[in-house]
C-alpha positions as CSV (number, residue, x, y, z in Angstrom):
1,M,94.0,148.1,116.0
2,V,91.8,147.1,113.2
3,L,92.2,148.0,110.0
4,M,89.1,149.8,108.3
5,V,89.1,148.1,104.4
6,T,86.6,147.1,102.1
7,V,86.1,143.3,101.1
8,C,89.0,142.5,99.1
9,Q,89.8,141.3,96.1
10,P,91.3,137.5,95.8
11,V,94.8,137.6,94.3
12,S,95.8,134.5,92.4
13,V,99.1,133.0,93.4
14,E,100.9,130.0,92.0
15,A,100.6,127.2,94.2
16,K,103.6,124.5,94.6
17,S,104.3,121.5,95.9
18,Y,107.1,121.5,99.2
19,E,109.3,119.2,97.1
20,K,109.6,121.9,94.3
21,H,110.5,124.6,96.6
22,F,112.9,122.1,97.8
23,E,114.0,121.2,94.2
24,E,114.4,124.7,92.8
25,S,116.6,126.1,95.9
26,G,119.0,122.8,96.3
27,K,121.5,123.6,98.7
28,T,120.4,127.4,98.9
29,L,117.6,126.5,100.9
30,L,118.2,129.2,103.6
31,K,119.0,131.9,101.1
32,S,116.1,131.2,98.9
33,H,113.5,130.9,101.8
34,Y,114.8,134.3,103.4
35,R,115.3,136.2,100.3
36,T,111.6,137.8,100.4
37,L,111.8,137.8,104.3
38,L,114.7,139.9,104.6
39,D,114.2,142.2,101.5
40,G,110.4,142.8,103.3
41,L,111.3,142.7,106.9
42,G,115.1,142.9,107.1
43,E,115.9,142.8,111.0
44,H,112.6,142.5,112.3
45,A,112.7,138.6,112.2
46,A,114.3,136.0,113.9
47,I,116.9,134.2,111.1
48,I,117.3,130.3,112.0
49,D,121.0,129.0,111.8
50,K,121.0,125.7,109.9
51,K,123.5,124.1,111.6
52,K,121.8,124.3,114.8
53,D,118.4,123.4,113.9
54,N,118.2,120.3,115.6
55,A,119.9,121.2,119.0
56,F,116.5,120.8,121.0
57,Q,115.5,117.3,121.2
58,G,111.8,117.0,122.1
59,D,110.0,114.0,120.7
60,V,108.1,116.1,118.3
61,Q,108.2,116.7,114.5
62,S,109.0,120.2,114.9
63,A,109.6,122.6,117.1
64,L,110.8,126.7,117.4
65,L,111.4,129.1,120.3
66,V,112.0,132.7,119.0
67,D,112.7,135.2,121.2
68,V,111.1,138.1,119.9
69,T,112.0,140.9,122.1
70,D,115.7,140.7,120.4
71,Q,114.5,138.9,117.4
72,K,116.8,135.9,118.2
73,V,115.8,131.9,117.7
74,L,116.9,130.2,121.0
75,T,116.4,126.7,120.1
76,S,114.6,125.0,117.4
77,K,113.7,121.3,115.7
78,N,113.5,120.9,111.8
79,A,112.0,124.3,111.9
80,L,112.2,123.9,107.8
81,G,110.7,120.5,107.4
82,K,107.4,120.7,106.1
83,A,104.6,119.6,108.8
84,Y,100.4,119.9,108.4
85,P,99.1,122.7,110.8
86,A,95.8,121.5,111.6
87,S,94.0,124.4,113.6
88,T,97.0,126.5,113.7
89,T,96.0,127.8,110.5
90,K,93.0,129.6,111.7
91,V,96.2,132.4,112.7
92,L,96.3,133.3,109.2
93,T,92.7,133.2,108.3
94,A,92.3,135.6,111.7
95,L,95.2,137.8,110.3
96,L,93.4,138.2,106.9
97,T,90.1,138.6,108.7
98,L,91.7,141.6,110.8
99,E,93.2,143.0,107.8
100,H,90.1,143.3,106.0
101,C,87.1,143.4,107.9
102,K,85.6,145.1,110.8
103,L,85.0,143.7,113.8
104,T,81.4,144.7,113.3
105,D,80.6,144.1,110.3
106,T,77.1,141.3,110.3
107,V,78.0,138.4,108.1
108,T,74.7,136.5,106.2
109,V,75.9,133.0,106.1
110,K,75.7,131.9,102.4
111,K,74.8,128.2,102.6
112,D,74.9,125.5,104.9
113,I,78.1,123.9,105.7
114,T,78.9,120.3,106.4
115,F,82.2,118.2,106.7
116,H,82.9,114.6,105.7
117,E,85.4,114.1,108.5
118,S,83.6,113.1,111.9
119,G,83.8,114.7,114.8
120,V,84.6,118.0,113.4
121,V,84.0,121.0,116.2
122,K,81.4,123.8,115.0
123,V,78.8,125.9,116.0
124,G,76.6,124.4,113.2
125,L,75.5,127.8,111.4
126,K,72.9,127.5,108.8
127,K,72.2,129.4,105.7
128,G,70.3,132.9,106.6
129,D,71.9,132.8,110.1
130,K,73.7,136.5,111.1
131,I,76.5,136.7,113.0
132,K,79.4,139.4,113.6
133,I,82.9,139.1,112.6
134,E,84.0,139.7,116.2
135,G,81.8,136.4,117.0
136,L,83.2,134.5,114.2
137,L,86.9,135.6,115.3
138,N,86.0,134.3,118.9
139,A,84.8,131.2,117.9
140,L,87.2,130.4,115.0
141,L,90.3,130.9,117.6
142,I,88.4,130.0,121.2
143,E,86.7,127.2,120.3
144,S,88.1,126.6,116.7
145,A,85.2,126.4,114.9
146,N,85.6,125.2,111.5
147,D,82.3,126.2,110.0
148,C,83.2,129.8,111.1
149,A,86.5,129.7,109.2
150,V,84.1,128.5,105.9
151,V,81.8,131.3,106.7
152,L,85.0,133.9,107.0
153,A,85.8,132.7,103.5
154,D,82.9,133.2,101.7
155,Y,82.4,136.7,103.2
156,I,85.8,138.1,102.2
157,A,87.1,136.0,98.9
158,G,83.5,134.6,98.1
159,S,84.8,131.2,98.2
160,E,87.1,129.1,100.2
161,E,89.3,128.5,97.1
162,K,89.7,132.1,96.4
163,F,90.5,132.2,100.2
164,A,92.9,129.8,99.9
165,D,94.9,132.2,97.3
166,M,94.9,134.7,99.5
167,M,96.3,132.6,102.1
168,N,98.8,131.8,100.0
169,E,99.7,135.3,98.7
170,K,99.8,136.7,102.1
171,A,102.1,133.9,103.2
172,K,104.6,134.7,101.0
173,E,104.4,138.4,101.5
174,L,105.5,137.5,104.8
175,G,108.3,135.7,104.1
176,A,106.6,131.9,104.6
177,T,107.4,130.7,101.3
178,H,108.0,127.0,102.1
179,C,103.7,126.5,103.3
180,H,101.0,125.9,101.2
181,F,97.2,126.4,102.4
182,V,94.1,124.9,100.8
183,T,91.6,125.2,103.7
184,S,90.7,128.3,106.0
185,N,90.2,125.6,109.0
186,G,93.3,123.4,108.2
187,L,91.2,120.4,108.1
188,H,93.6,118.0,106.9
189,D,94.6,118.0,102.8
190,D,97.9,116.5,102.0
191,D,98.8,119.7,99.8
192,H,98.0,121.7,103.1
193,Y,101.4,122.0,105.2
194,V,103.8,124.6,106.8
195,T,107.0,124.3,108.7
196,A,107.1,125.8,112.3
197,Y,109.1,128.7,111.0
198,D,106.6,129.7,108.3
199,L,104.2,129.6,111.2
200,Y,106.2,131.5,113.4
201,L,106.2,134.3,110.5
202,I,102.6,134.5,110.0
203,F,101.8,134.2,114.2
204,K,104.2,137.2,114.4
205,E,102.3,139.4,111.9
206,A,98.9,138.5,113.9
207,I,99.8,139.9,116.9
208,Q,100.1,143.3,116.0
209,Y,96.6,143.4,116.3
210,D,95.0,143.9,119.5
211,A,92.1,142.3,118.6
212,F,93.8,139.1,117.8
213,L,95.8,139.1,121.4
214,N,92.5,139.9,123.4
215,I,90.6,136.9,121.5
216,V,93.7,134.0,122.0
217,G,94.3,135.3,125.8
218,K,90.7,134.3,126.8
219,A,89.4,130.8,128.5
220,N,86.1,131.7,127.8
221,Y,83.4,133.3,125.5
222,T,79.5,133.2,125.2
223,L,78.9,133.5,121.0
224,E,75.5,135.4,120.5
225,Y,73.9,135.4,116.7
226,E,70.7,135.4,115.0
227,T,69.0,132.4,113.5
228,A,67.8,133.0,109.6
229,A,64.1,133.1,111.7
230,G,65.6,135.6,113.7
231,V,66.2,133.4,116.9
232,P,68.5,134.1,119.2
233,I,71.3,131.9,120.0
234,S,73.9,132.2,122.9
235,L,76.7,129.6,122.9
236,P,79.0,129.5,126.1
237,M,82.5,128.2,124.4
238,E,85.6,127.2,126.2
239,T,89.6,127.4,125.2
240,T,91.4,125.0,123.7
241,N,94.5,126.1,125.0
242,H,95.4,123.9,128.1
243,Y,97.3,126.3,129.4
244,I,95.3,128.7,130.0
245,L,92.8,126.3,131.5
246,G,95.3,125.4,134.1
247,D,96.0,122.1,133.1
248,Y,99.2,122.6,132.3
249,N,102.0,124.7,133.8
250,L,104.3,126.8,132.5
251,P,108.0,127.1,133.8
252,D,108.5,129.7,136.2
253,D,109.1,133.1,135.1
254,I,106.8,132.3,131.6
255,F,103.4,133.9,131.4
256,M,100.6,133.0,129.2
257,I,99.7,135.6,126.9
258,G,97.6,133.9,124.1
259,G,97.8,131.3,121.3
260,K,96.5,128.6,119.2
261,T,96.2,124.8,119.2
262,G,95.7,122.4,116.3
263,T,94.6,118.7,116.3
264,T,94.0,116.5,113.6
265,G,95.3,112.4,113.1
266,E,97.6,113.4,109.9
267,A,98.9,116.3,112.1
268,G,98.8,114.9,115.9
269,S,98.5,118.0,118.1
270,C,100.1,121.0,117.6
271,L,100.6,124.7,119.5
272,I,101.5,128.3,119.0
273,I,101.9,130.7,121.5
274,L,102.6,134.3,122.6
275,T,104.6,134.2,125.9
276,K,106.5,136.6,128.5
277,N,108.8,137.0,131.4
278,S,108.5,139.1,134.2
279,E,111.1,141.5,132.8
280,G,108.4,141.8,129.9
281,K,110.3,140.0,127.3
282,E,108.5,138.3,124.8
283,Y,108.6,134.4,123.3
284,I,107.0,132.9,120.1
285,S,107.3,128.8,120.7
286,V,105.8,126.4,118.4
287,V,105.5,122.6,118.4
288,L,104.2,120.3,115.4
289,N,103.0,117.2,115.4
290,A,103.1,115.9,118.8
291,K,101.6,112.0,119.3
292,T,99.4,113.1,122.2
293,K,98.5,116.1,124.2
294,D,100.6,115.2,127.1
295,I,103.6,115.5,124.8
296,L,102.6,118.6,123.1
297,Y,102.3,120.6,126.5
298,N,105.4,118.9,128.2
299,T,107.3,119.7,125.1
300,M,106.4,122.8,125.0
301,S,107.2,123.5,128.8
302,D,110.5,121.9,128.1
303,L,111.2,124.1,125.1
304,L,110.4,127.6,127.2
305,E,112.6,126.5,129.9
306,K,115.3,127.0,127.3
307,T,114.4,130.9,128.1
308,H,116.2,130.3,131.3
309,K,119.7,129.3,129.5
């Protein structure tokens, strides 16, 4: 279900560094981290037992497995530790888009979009191009097009800086209090980070939207838009989720619903997914900063094996 809401007015929030959060919370980190969550979401979110946070021993920086049906953390590793999210950031960008836009809205691109980084995945949108929100979201979540994130940020908030303020405010609202966002696409910035637990909270909110679930479960998509000169463009796209493509196998009795990948040099390979078993029980699992794609998917499968324990 998509909310029919007019374009939002950005809200400014104070950006605190991750180190500042820890300095202020000290030994009461868990209470500090969960206070907003518990007040706002009550029993609707799983809670980590810090004593068991490193029960999972995968060769990655952070990992988390949550039984969504029973709201229970099954296992985790460094789930409250700082990590770079790369393009898993786009889950929050998509969430804000679904909250503030109609899928049928047509966006006129405000400017040519360029990136300093090499090899950035993008559609190649130019100033004056016309494209629907639905197309932008599909390109954002399926092929992980970075220019689509910038276009959405400009359309919703007027600038990427103001959109980042909205991202941080939304994260705080969801109880995700140990993350900080600078960009809409997750291209690296030292001050742009998450925890696996915060990413779980954001993803858990995004999957409440049927449109989000429909997109993140697709293998392929054909993006259609119109250039400033009125020329129709049609671009085939393929998901970056290699479980969906069949390149890697999930454990027995675990079935893919959908998810979002992320990769940068600093963040390594990242993935957050929603799966279910044959009884309909659902799981959210997160892996951040695997050194290679093979390690990412093998670790994710090992993580999901814990659903059988």
